[in-house]
ZAVEX-934478 format. One record per residue: residue number from 1; residue in one letter; chain; x, y, z of N, C-alpha, C, CB in turn. Coordinates in nm, 4 decimals. Each point is the difference from the previous one (the first is absolute). Glycine has a CB too. Example, Ala and Ser with C-alpha at 12.3 -4.5 7.8 and 13.67 -1.06 7.14 Angstrom:
<seq 1&type A&mol A&nx 1.3190&ny -0.5690&nz 0.7800&cax -0.0890&cay 0.1190&caz 0.0000&cx 0.0900&cy 0.1200&cz 0.0000&cbx -0.1892&cby -0.1173&cbz 0.1246>
<seq 2&type S&mol A&nx 0.1542&ny 0.2223&nz -0.1966&cax 0.0820&cay 0.1190&caz 0.0060&cx -0.0770&cy 0.1090&cz 0.0730&cbx 0.1184&cby -0.0628&cbz -0.2145>
// end
This chain:
<seq 1&type M&mol A&nx 1.1183&ny 1.0519&nz -0.1021&cax -0.0687&cay -0.0544&caz -0.1142&cx -0.1381&cy 0.0593&cz -0.0097&cbx 0.1313&cby -0.2103&cbz 0.0177>
<seq 2&type T&mol A&nx -0.1682&ny 0.2540&nz -0.1230&cax -0.1400&cay 0.0591&caz -0.0213&cx -0.0880&cy -0.1132&cz -0.0548&cbx 0.0890&cby 0.2418&cbz -0.0502>
<seq 3&type D&mol A&nx -0.2228&ny -0.2173&nz 0.0810&cax -0.1003&cay -0.0941&caz -0.0466&cx -0.0748&cy 0.0538&cz -0.1013&cbx -0.0120&cby -0.0975&cbz 0.2020>
<seq 4&type D&mol A&nx -0.0494&ny 0.0291&nz -0.2925&cax -0.0872&cay 0.0392&caz -0.1096&cx -0.1530&cy 0.0063&cz 0.0445&cbx 0.1720&cby -0.1078&cbz -0.1626>
<seq 5&type A&mol A&nx -0.2038&ny 0.0137&nz 0.2611&cax -0.1296&cay -0.0251&caz 0.0473&cx -0.0010&cy -0.0259&cz 0.1476&cbx -0.0576&cby -0.0856&cbz -0.2200>
<seq 6&type T&mol A&nx -0.0434&ny 0.1082&nz 0.2941&cax -0.0173&cay -0.0384&caz 0.1387&cx -0.1187&cy -0.0721&cz 0.0214&cbx 0.1194&cby 0.1831&cbz 0.0650>
<seq 7&type L&mol A&nx -0.1254&ny -0.3020&nz 0.0085&cax -0.1096&cay -0.0733&caz 0.0274&cx -0.0010&cy -0.0300&cz 0.1422&cbx -0.0047&cby -0.0860&cbz -0.2223>
<seq 8&type D&mol A&nx -0.0945&ny 0.1450&nz 0.2866&cax -0.0169&cay -0.0182&caz 0.1489&cx -0.0997&cy -0.1009&cz 0.0351&cbx 0.0603&cby 0.2281&cbz 0.0311>
<seq 9&type T&mol A&nx -0.0285&ny -0.3448&nz 0.0223&cax -0.0768&cay -0.1075&caz 0.0332&cx -0.0166&cy -0.0194&cz 0.1505&cbx 0.0724&cby -0.0954&cbz -0.2114>
<seq 10&type S&mol A&nx -0.0422&ny 0.2030&nz 0.2771&cax -0.0156&cay -0.0109&caz 0.1427&cx -0.1421&cy -0.0353&cz 0.0550&cbx 0.1843&cby 0.1613&cbz 0.0021>
<seq 11&type G&mol A&nx -0.1854&ny -0.2609&nz 0.0821&cax -0.1206&cay -0.0548&caz 0.0610&cx -0.0548&cy -0.1075&cz -0.0757&cbx -0.0464&cby 0.2071&cbz 0.0932>
<seq 12&type L&mol A&nx 0.1114&ny -0.2445&nz -0.2175&cax -0.0476&cay -0.1245&caz -0.0721&cx 0.0793&cy -0.1092&cz 0.0317&cbx -0.0805&cby 0.1220&cbz -0.1776>
<seq 13&type L&mol A&nx 0.0127&ny -0.2362&nz 0.1905&cax 0.0671&cay -0.1270&caz 0.0374&cx 0.0249&cy -0.0918&cz -0.1236&cbx -0.1116&cby 0.0156&cbz 0.2291>
<seq 14&type C&mol A&nx 0.2046&ny -0.1137&nz -0.2217&cax 0.0233&cay -0.1033&caz -0.1019&cx -0.1243&cy -0.0605&cz -0.0498&cbx 0.2106&cby -0.0461&cbz 0.1018>
<seq 15&type P&mol A&nx -0.2268&ny 0.0419&nz -0.2316&cax 0.1000&cay 0.0096&caz -0.1114&cx -0.0174&cy 0.1454&cz -0.0612&cbx -0.0073&cby -0.2655&cbz -0.0546>
<seq 16&type L&mol A&nx -0.0561&ny 0.3545&nz 0.1013&cax -0.0369&cay 0.1319&caz -0.0577&cx 0.1123&cy 0.0837&cz -0.0326&cbx -0.1970&cby -0.0093&cbz 0.1217>
<seq 17&type P&mol A&nx 0.2964&ny 0.0245&nz -0.0356&cax 0.1232&cay 0.0783&caz -0.0430&cx 0.0738&cy -0.0448&cz -0.1267&cbx 0.0254&cby 0.0410&cbz 0.2368>
<seq 18&type V&mol A&nx -0.0217&ny -0.1810&nz -0.2480&cax 0.0657&cay -0.0469&caz -0.1102&cx -0.0853&cy 0.0120&cz -0.1286&cbx 0.1259&cby -0.1492&cbz 0.1542>
<seq 19&type L&mol A&nx -0.2472&ny 0.1226&nz -0.1355&cax -0.0945&cay 0.0098&caz -0.1219&cx -0.0029&cy 0.1413&cz -0.0551&cbx -0.1464&cby -0.1838&cbz 0.0932>
<seq 20&type K&mol A&nx 0.1398&ny 0.2882&nz -0.0030&cax -0.0004&cay 0.1395&caz -0.0442&cx 0.1151&cy 0.0484&cz -0.0602&cbx -0.1410&cby 0.0346&cbz 0.1613>
<seq 21&type A&mol A&nx 0.2720&ny -0.0941&nz -0.0998&cax 0.1339&cay 0.0180&caz -0.0602&cx 0.0006&cy -0.0434&cz -0.1368&cbx 0.1047&cby -0.0295&cbz 0.2105>
<seq 22&type R&mol A&nx -0.1471&ny -0.0944&nz -0.2347&cax 0.0098&cay -0.0680&caz -0.1294&cx -0.0744&cy 0.0723&cz -0.1061&cbx 0.0236&cby -0.2123&cbz 0.1153>
<seq 23&type K&mol A&nx -0.1446&ny 0.2595&nz -0.0803&cax -0.0899&cay 0.0877&caz -0.0851&cx 0.0734&cy 0.1233&cz -0.0344&cbx -0.2078&cby -0.0856&cbz 0.1069>
<seq 24&type R&mol A&nx 0.2587&ny 0.1637&nz -0.0103&cax 0.0639&cay 0.1291&caz -0.0228&cx 0.1191&cy -0.0235&cz -0.0931&cbx -0.0741&cby 0.0908&cbz 0.2288>
<seq 25&type L&mol A&nx 0.1590&ny -0.1865&nz -0.1990&cax 0.1287&cay -0.0218&caz -0.0711&cx -0.0380&cy -0.0386&cz -0.1485&cbx 0.1289&cby -0.0801&cbz 0.2222>
<seq 26&type K&mol A&nx -0.2326&ny 0.0066&nz -0.2491&cax -0.0270&cay -0.0371&caz -0.1176&cx -0.0315&cy 0.1205&cz -0.0880&cbx -0.0684&cby -0.2144&cbz 0.0946>
<seq 27&type A&mol A&nx 0.0088&ny 0.3169&nz -0.0385&cax -0.0351&cay 0.1199&caz -0.0779&cx 0.1168&cy 0.0986&cz -0.0100&cbx -0.2376&cby -0.0288&cbz 0.0730>
<seq 28&type M&mol A&nx 0.3468&ny 0.0004&nz -0.0141&cax 0.1152&cay 0.0893&caz -0.0071&cx 0.0953&cy -0.0476&cz -0.1110&cbx -0.0216&cby 0.0535&cbz 0.2486>
<seq 29&type T&mol A&nx 0.1155&ny 0.0336&nz -0.2855&cax 0.0924&cay -0.0302&caz -0.1222&cx 0.1163&cy -0.0780&cz 0.0772&cbx -0.0575&cby 0.2273&cbz -0.1667>
<seq 30&type P&mol A&nx 0.1224&ny -0.3156&nz 0.0811&cax 0.1213&cay -0.0706&caz 0.0437&cx 0.1032&cy 0.1088&cz 0.0621&cbx -0.0368&cby -0.1901&cbz -0.1902>
<seq 31&type G&mol A&nx 0.1001&ny 0.1553&nz 0.3023&cax 0.1021&cay 0.0806&caz 0.0601&cx -0.0618&cy 0.1070&cz 0.0986&cbx 0.1445&cby -0.0388&cbz -0.2107>
<seq 32&type A&mol A&nx -0.2737&ny 0.0591&nz 0.2098&cax -0.0643&cay 0.0954&caz 0.0866&cx 0.0184&cy -0.0597&cz 0.1446&cbx -0.1753&cby 0.0826&cbz -0.1857>
<seq 33&type V&mol A&nx 0.1670&ny 0.0135&nz 0.2912&cax 0.0047&cay -0.0436&caz 0.1295&cx -0.1255&cy 0.0217&cz 0.0779&cbx 0.2321&cby 0.0387&cbz -0.0151>
<seq 34&type L&mol A&nx -0.2814&ny -0.1318&nz 0.0838&cax -0.1259&cay 0.0127&caz 0.0750&cx 0.0515&cy 0.0066&cz 0.1495&cbx -0.1589&cby -0.1351&cbz -0.1792>
<seq 35&type R&mol A&nx 0.0998&ny 0.2347&nz 0.2547&cax 0.0166&cay 0.0011&caz 0.1461&cx -0.1282&cy -0.0560&cz 0.0582&cbx 0.1588&cby 0.2019&cbz -0.0020>
<seq 36&type L&mol A&nx -0.1363&ny -0.3218&nz 0.0632&cax -0.1209&cay -0.0605&caz 0.0788&cx 0.0098&cy 0.0183&cz 0.1444&cbx -0.0245&cby -0.1688&cbz -0.1684>
<seq 37&type I&mol A&nx -0.0775&ny 0.2037&nz 0.2276&cax -0.0106&cay 0.0107&caz 0.1469&cx -0.0893&cy -0.1021&cz 0.0516&cbx 0.0410&cby 0.2367&cbz -0.0080>
<seq 38&type A&mol A&nx 0.0002&ny -0.3223&nz 0.1033&cax -0.0892&cay -0.1115&caz 0.0503&cx 0.0245&cy -0.0010&cz 0.1546&cbx 0.0117&cby -0.1494&cbz -0.2261>
<seq 39&type T&mol A&nx -0.1293&ny 0.1133&nz 0.2977&cax 0.0091&cay -0.0243&caz 0.1320&cx -0.0339&cy -0.1468&cz 0.0371&cbx -0.0503&cby 0.2404&cbz 0.0303>
<seq 40&type D&mol A&nx 0.0259&ny -0.3216&nz -0.1227&cax -0.0265&cay -0.1433&caz 0.0162&cx 0.1306&cy -0.0633&cz 0.0472&cbx -0.1828&cby -0.0033&cbz -0.1822>
<seq 41&type P&mol A&nx 0.1792&ny -0.0703&nz 0.2886&cax 0.1192&cay -0.0643&caz 0.0493&cx 0.0554&cy -0.1025&cz -0.0860&cbx -0.0794&cby 0.0458&cbz 0.2109>
<seq 42&type A&mol A&nx -0.0076&ny -0.1092&nz -0.3007&cax 0.0410&cay -0.0990&caz -0.0954&cx 0.0658&cy 0.0577&cz -0.1203&cbx -0.1796&cby -0.1374&cbz 0.0793>
<seq 43&type A&mol A&nx 0.1675&ny 0.2781&nz -0.0943&cax 0.0643&cay 0.0486&caz -0.1231&cx 0.1431&cy -0.0160&cz -0.0059&cbx -0.1707&cby 0.1527&cbz -0.0143>
<seq 44&type V&mol A&nx 0.2349&ny -0.1609&nz 0.1306&cax 0.1495&cay 0.0042&caz 0.0021&cx 0.0522&cy -0.1416&cz -0.0638&cbx 0.0043&cby 0.1642&cbz 0.2242>
<seq 45&type I&mol A&nx -0.0991&ny -0.2520&nz -0.2348&cax 0.0324&cay -0.1318&caz -0.0658&cx -0.0626&cy 0.0013&cz -0.1323&cbx 0.0129&cby -0.1257&cbz 0.2144>
<seq 46&type D&mol A&nx -0.1400&ny 0.1748&nz -0.2275&cax -0.0750&cay -0.0059&caz -0.1295&cx 0.0489&cy 0.0873&cz -0.1036&cbx -0.1874&cby -0.0558&cbz 0.1226>
<seq 47&type I&mol A&nx 0.2383&ny 0.1728&nz -0.1060&cax 0.0450&cay 0.1030&caz -0.0929&cx 0.1414&cy -0.0518&cz -0.0625&cbx -0.1268&cby 0.1984&cbz 0.1418>
<seq 48&type P&mol A&nx 0.2149&ny -0.2355&nz -0.0649&cax 0.1311&cay -0.0515&caz -0.0547&cx -0.0311&cy -0.1356&cz -0.0846&cbx 0.1402&cby 0.1052&cbz 0.2123>
<seq 49&type H&mol A&nx -0.2227&ny -0.1802&nz -0.1670&cax -0.0426&cay -0.1273&caz -0.0642&cx -0.0609&cy 0.0397&cz -0.1299&cbx -0.0415&cby -0.1240&cbz 0.2187>
<seq 50&type F&mol A&nx -0.0476&ny 0.2118&nz -0.2219&cax -0.0773&cay 0.0451&caz -0.1264&cx 0.1019&cy 0.0485&cz -0.1015&cbx -0.2098&cby 0.0717&cbz 0.1333>
<seq 51&type C&mol A&nx 0.3013&ny 0.0228&nz -0.0833&cax 0.0932&cay 0.0501&caz -0.0960&cx 0.0930&cy -0.1004&cz -0.0650&cbx -0.0152&cby 0.1997&cbz 0.1273>
<seq 52&type A&mol A&nx 0.0600&ny -0.2926&nz -0.0422&cax 0.0849&cay -0.1090&caz -0.0501&cx -0.0781&cy -0.0898&cz -0.1009&cbx 0.1306&cby 0.0038&cbz 0.2211>
<seq 53&type E&mol A&nx -0.2528&ny -0.0288&nz -0.2044&cax -0.0774&cay -0.0931&caz -0.0774&cx -0.0411&cy 0.0724&cz -0.1357&cbx -0.0869&cby -0.1219&cbz 0.2200>
<seq 54&type S&mol A&nx 0.0727&ny 0.2531&nz -0.2085&cax -0.0530&cay 0.0777&caz -0.1217&cx 0.1121&cy 0.0565&cz -0.0749&cbx -0.2091&cby 0.0596&cbz 0.1145>
<seq 55&type G&mol A&nx 0.3306&ny -0.0486&nz -0.0575&cax 0.1080&cay 0.0534&caz -0.0694&cx 0.0222&cy 0.1378&cz 0.0161&cbx -0.0336&cby -0.1629&cbz -0.1439>
<seq 56&type H&mol A&nx -0.0444&ny 0.2375&nz 0.2375&cax 0.0227&cay 0.1329&caz 0.0320&cx 0.1190&cy 0.0052&cz 0.0998&cbx -0.2468&cby 0.0583&cbz -0.0442>
<seq 57&type E&mol A&nx 0.3081&ny 0.0666&nz 0.0504&cax 0.1162&cay 0.0137&caz 0.0867&cx -0.0378&cy 0.0799&cz 0.1304&cbx 0.1542&cby -0.0080&cbz -0.2087>
<seq 58&type L&mol A&nx -0.1311&ny -0.0624&nz 0.3249&cax -0.0343&cay 0.0722&caz 0.1241&cx 0.1238&cy 0.0853&cz 0.0372&cbx -0.1642&cby -0.1874&cbz 0.0822>
<seq 59&type L&mol A&nx 0.1483&ny 0.3218&nz -0.0899&cax 0.1151&cay 0.0790&caz 0.0103&cx 0.0327&cy 0.0307&cz 0.1462&cbx -0.0505&cby 0.0936&cbz -0.2249>
<seq 60&type S&mol A&nx -0.0554&ny -0.0797&nz 0.3134&cax 0.0211&cay 0.0224&caz 0.1361&cx -0.1216&cy -0.0389&cz 0.0873&cbx 0.1570&cby 0.1799&cbz -0.0684>
<seq 61&type M&mol A&nx -0.1403&ny -0.1975&nz 0.1833&cax -0.1070&cay -0.0354&caz 0.1020&cx 0.0390&cy 0.0739&cz 0.1280&cbx -0.0506&cby -0.2370&cbz -0.1013>
<seq 62&type Q&mol A&nx -0.0182&ny 0.3361&nz 0.1443&cax 0.0271&cay 0.0802&caz 0.1077&cx -0.1219&cy 0.0158&cz 0.0912&cbx 0.1706&cby 0.1121&cbz -0.1389>
<seq 63&type E&mol A&nx -0.1478&ny -0.1087&nz 0.2693&cax -0.0985&cay 0.0427&caz 0.0928&cx -0.0495&cy 0.1377&cz -0.0159&cbx 0.0986&cby -0.1521&cbz 0.1439>
<seq 64&type G&mol A&nx -0.2271&ny 0.1760&nz -0.1427&cax -0.0475&cay 0.1343&caz -0.0116&cx -0.0724&cy 0.0574&cz 0.1223&cbx -0.0151&cby -0.0509&cbz -0.2358>
<seq 65&type Q&mol A&nx -0.0819&ny 0.1305&nz 0.2325&cax -0.0678&cay 0.0364&caz 0.1071&cx -0.1249&cy -0.0862&cz 0.0358&cbx 0.0924&cby 0.2172&cbz -0.0548>
<seq 66&type D&mol A&nx -0.1344&ny -0.2156&nz 0.1842&cax -0.1041&cay -0.0711&caz 0.0369&cx -0.0093&cy -0.1449&cz -0.0275&cbx -0.0873&cby 0.2014&cbz -0.0209>
<seq 67&type G&mol A&nx 0.1976&ny -0.2681&nz 0.0304&cax 0.0086&cay -0.1394&caz -0.0263&cx 0.0073&cy -0.0585&cz -0.1388&cbx -0.1100&cby 0.0051&cbz 0.1959>
<seq 68&type A&mol A&nx 0.1076&ny 0.1021&nz -0.2848&cax -0.0030&cay -0.0305&caz -0.1446&cx 0.1460&cy -0.0366&cz -0.0474&cbx -0.2043&cby 0.1631&cbz -0.0358>
<seq 69&type T&mol A&nx 0.2030&ny -0.2376&nz -0.0704&cax 0.1232&cay -0.0382&caz -0.0650&cx -0.0098&cy 0.0610&cz -0.1451&cbx 0.0295&cby -0.2236&cbz 0.1449>
<seq 70&type V&mol A&nx 0.0833&ny 0.2881&nz -0.1920&cax -0.0005&cay 0.0616&caz -0.1213&cx 0.0958&cy -0.0662&cz -0.1047&cbx -0.0634&cby 0.2047&cbz 0.1267>
<seq 71&type Y&mol A&nx -0.0012&ny -0.2546&nz -0.2296&cax 0.0701&cay -0.0770&caz -0.0997&cx 0.0208&cy 0.0779&cz -0.1287&cbx -0.0954&cby -0.2042&cbz 0.1004>
<seq 72&type L&mol A&nx 0.2092&ny 0.2031&nz -0.1578&cax 0.0273&cay 0.0526&caz -0.1420&cx 0.0168&cy -0.1141&cz -0.0920&cbx 0.1124&cby 0.2050&cbz 0.0845>
<seq 73&type I&mol A&nx -0.1948&ny -0.2019&nz -0.1738&cax -0.0036&cay -0.1202&caz -0.1034&cx 0.0195&cy 0.0537&cz -0.1433&cbx -0.1647&cby -0.1363&cbz 0.1496>
<seq 74&type R&mol A&nx 0.2673&ny 0.0842&nz -0.2213&cax 0.0287&cay 0.0314&caz -0.1446&cx -0.0776&cy -0.0895&cz -0.0819&cbx 0.2262&cby 0.0765&cbz 0.0448>
<seq 75&type R&mol A&nx -0.3119&ny -0.0236&nz -0.1376&cax -0.0701&cay -0.1012&caz -0.0795&cx 0.0914&cy -0.0651&cz -0.1148&cbx -0.2182&cby 0.1322&cbz 0.0512>
<seq 76&type S&mol A&nx 0.1905&ny -0.2543&nz -0.0650&cax 0.0895&cay -0.0731&caz -0.1008&cx -0.0422&cy 0.0331&cz -0.1382&cbx 0.0377&cby -0.1894&cbz 0.1564>
// end
C-alpha cells in the first residue's frame, strides 16, 4: 500500500503523535493514506484508539527501525 503523506513523530511523547496526526489528517482529502512513524510506547494504544474515535481506518501497524512503529491510516 502506498501512502499520500508521511509524518515522522519519532522522539515525541503522548499526546503529540496523536495531535500531529489529527492535524495532518484534517488537511488531507478523504481516502488519502497517512504513514505515521512513532517511537512513543503509548502510541500502540493511542493511535488505534484515536482512529476508532475519529472514524479513520487503521490499515496497518508494523514495527519499523530503531524501535519505531509505522502506522498506515486512511482518512475518513
